[in-house]
N, C-alpha and C positions, 0 to 999 in steps of 0.2 A: 153143607158139612155139619155133622154133630160133634159135640165135644166128646173126646175119648176119656171117660171118667172111670175112676176106680171107686169113688164114693161120691155122694152128692156134693154139689157146690152151690153156695148161696150168693147170688149177686144182690148187693143191696146199696141203697142210697139214703143219706140223711139230709133232712133240712133242719137247720139249728138256729139258735138265737145269736150265734156269732162263730168265731173261728178259734177261740181260746179253748184248747182241749180240756184243761183242768177246770175252767169256770163255766163254759157254755153248756147248753142243754139241747136235747133233741126235741123238735116240735112235730116232725113227721118222719117215719121210717117205712121204707118199702123193701120187701124181700121177694126175689124170684128164685125159687129152689129148683135146681135141674138135677134129675136123678140119672144114674148110669144107664137105665133103660130108656131114656129120653123123655120120660114123664116130667111135667112141670107143675108147680103149684106157686101161687103168689098171694101176697097179703100186704096190705098197706094200713098203717095205724097213724092217726092223728094223736099227738101226745101234749098233754098240758105240762109245760116245763116248770111250773111253779115259780116263775119269775116273768117280769114284763119282757115281751119280745120287742127288741129295738126297731124303731121305724125303718132304719137302713136295711135290717135283715128282712123285715116284712115286705119291703120294696122289691126285694129279689125273688123271694119265693111265694109271696102273697098270703102267708099265714099270719093272722093277726091274734091278738089276745082274745078278741070276740069269737074267732073261729075255733080256738082250742078250749074255750070255756065249757065246762061240763064233760070234757074228755078225760080219760084216766091219765095218771102220772106215769112216768116210765117205770117206777117201782112196781105199780099195779100191773103193768104189762110185761115186766121183765121175765117172768116165768114162761109165758107164752112165746115170747120172742126167742128166749134161749133154747127152748125145746125145738124150735124151728131150725136153728142153726147148729145145734149140738151135734158133734161128730162130723161136721161138714168142712170142706174147704170154703174159703170166702173170696169173692170177686167184686171189684168195684172200679170206679173212675177216680183216681187220686185217693184210693181207699188205704193204702199203706201209710200214707202220711196224715190222713185226717179222719176218714170214716172209721176205720178199725180202732185207732187210738181213742176217738171219742165214744164209740160204742163200748169199748172195754171200760172206760171211765164210768159210764152209766150203769153197766152191769155190776161192776165192783161196788159202786155206791149203793146199789139196790141189794147188795149182799150175795150176788151170784159170783162164784169163784171161776171167773172166765179165764181160760188158757188158750194159748195158740201153739203149744209145744208140738201137738200132733196134727196140726192143720197147716195147709198151704194157703198162701194169699196171692191172688193174681191181680195186679194193678194194670188195668187196661190203658189208663193214661200214660203209664211209663212206657208200655209197648208202643203206644201211639207216638209219644214224644221221641222215642228212639228212632222210630221209622219215619215220622212225618212232621213232628213238631206243630201240633195244632190244638184247638179246643174241642170239647165234646160235640158241640154243634157241628163244627167243621168235620170232626171225625165221622159223625153220623152221615153228613152229606157225602164226604169223600168216599167212605167204605160201602155205605148202604144205598147211596143215591137218593136219600130221603131228607126232608126238612124236619128238624126237631121243633115242632110248633108249640110244644108245651114244656119248654125247658124250664128247669128249676122246680118242676113238680117231680117228687121223688119217684112216683110210679113211672112216669115217662122217662126220666133219667136212667132208671134201673133197666127198663126194657131196652132202651137204646144202647146202654153199656153192654148188655148181653149180645145184641145183634152185631154190635161193632166188633166184639171178640171173635165171633164166628166168621165175620167177613175178613178180619185180619188173618185167620187161620187159612182161609181160601186164598188170600192175596199173597201171603208170604210163605212159600214152601219151606223156607228154612226154619220157620216156627214149628216145633213139634207139638202135635195135639196131645199133650200130656200136661196135667195140672202142675206136677212138680217142676217140669221144665219151664213152664210159663211163669210160675211163681218166682223161680230163680232169675229169669230174664227180666221180670218186672220189679225186682227188688233193687233199691238204690244203694243201700248199705247194709252191712251185716250188724244190725242192731238187735238188742235183746228186749227192748221196752217200747217199741213203736216210735216214741218221741226222739230217740237218738241220744238220750242222756247216758245210756249205757250200751256200749258197743263191744265187738270182739276184735282183738288185734290179729295179726297174721298167723299167730300160733293158736288162735281160737280162744284166748283167755279173755275174760271180761275186763274192759277198761272204761274209765269215765270219758264221756264225749263232750264234756262242757267244763266251764269254770277253771278254777286255779289248778285243779288236778287233771285237766284234759290230757288224755293219752296215758295216764298212769293206771296201773293195775288196781282194780277195785279192792282185791284181797289186801294188797299192800297199804293202801290208803286207810282202809277200815282198821287194820292192824295198828298203824302208826298214829292214827287220829280218830279214836272211837267216837268222839262227839260229832264227827262229820255226818254219819248216818242219822243221828238224832236230829241234827239241823235239817236234813233233807226230809225226814219223816214229819217234821213239824212245819215245814215251809210249803209254799204253793206249788208243789210238783204233782204230776199226774199220779193217780193212785197205782196204776200199773207200774210205773217206775219204782214207786216205794216197794211194791210187792216183789219185784225182781231183785232189788237190792237186799231186801230182807231175806229172800230165799238164798242168795249167795252167802250172806252172813250166817244163816243157820246151817247151810251145807258145810261151811268151814268149821263150825263148832261141832257138828256131828262127826266130821272126819277126825277131829282131834280126840273126841270122846271114844271113837271107834278104835 
């Protein structure tokens, strides 16, 4: 089976210095771009994170400070990476909760105005967990009948993720071969900022998903407590979260001026 695509989709995987979306950095990124006509292109980059790679992270993916020495920083690679994913939907394994948020942080930090408004995201892990409740290695063995011998290598994980999605479409006739449908099925919550700090309520209105104002309308909080946005902008929140809240604030001001 081939994916039914209306535009290209980029399956990607990150190896990183850790799991903190706001603080950690990418050390390897692999992208497999699949076009509607079935053509594929792939690229893998080693990235110098500009910070020491913790031993516990290196023990998982095998990428050390010595291995990335001399390689470009993410900022130096950002234009090339963005051009590859620009205008595409995105796919990955646990990508909605980790890879896409961290990639967004790196791109915004590099000065690239990354947006997901017109893109769909298919999280193969979510589909797998809803159907079978396993890990990527188990998913690869279960769906594809193969052993993932090079796990935690970004290139191997990316290829395996793509193959697992194709096998899932073959196995589950109830899954529609449509990126919008797969994206909806693999989304955990209706979040606006990846990290879940800003969500939508049942009426589709932005609400806070954390802290003392959890569940309250963003517009209402920013109106009654103007300093709250300033605190968030100066605190250790993901850049994409700050961008979303700023956009909401500016939209409110523009509506008033209009």
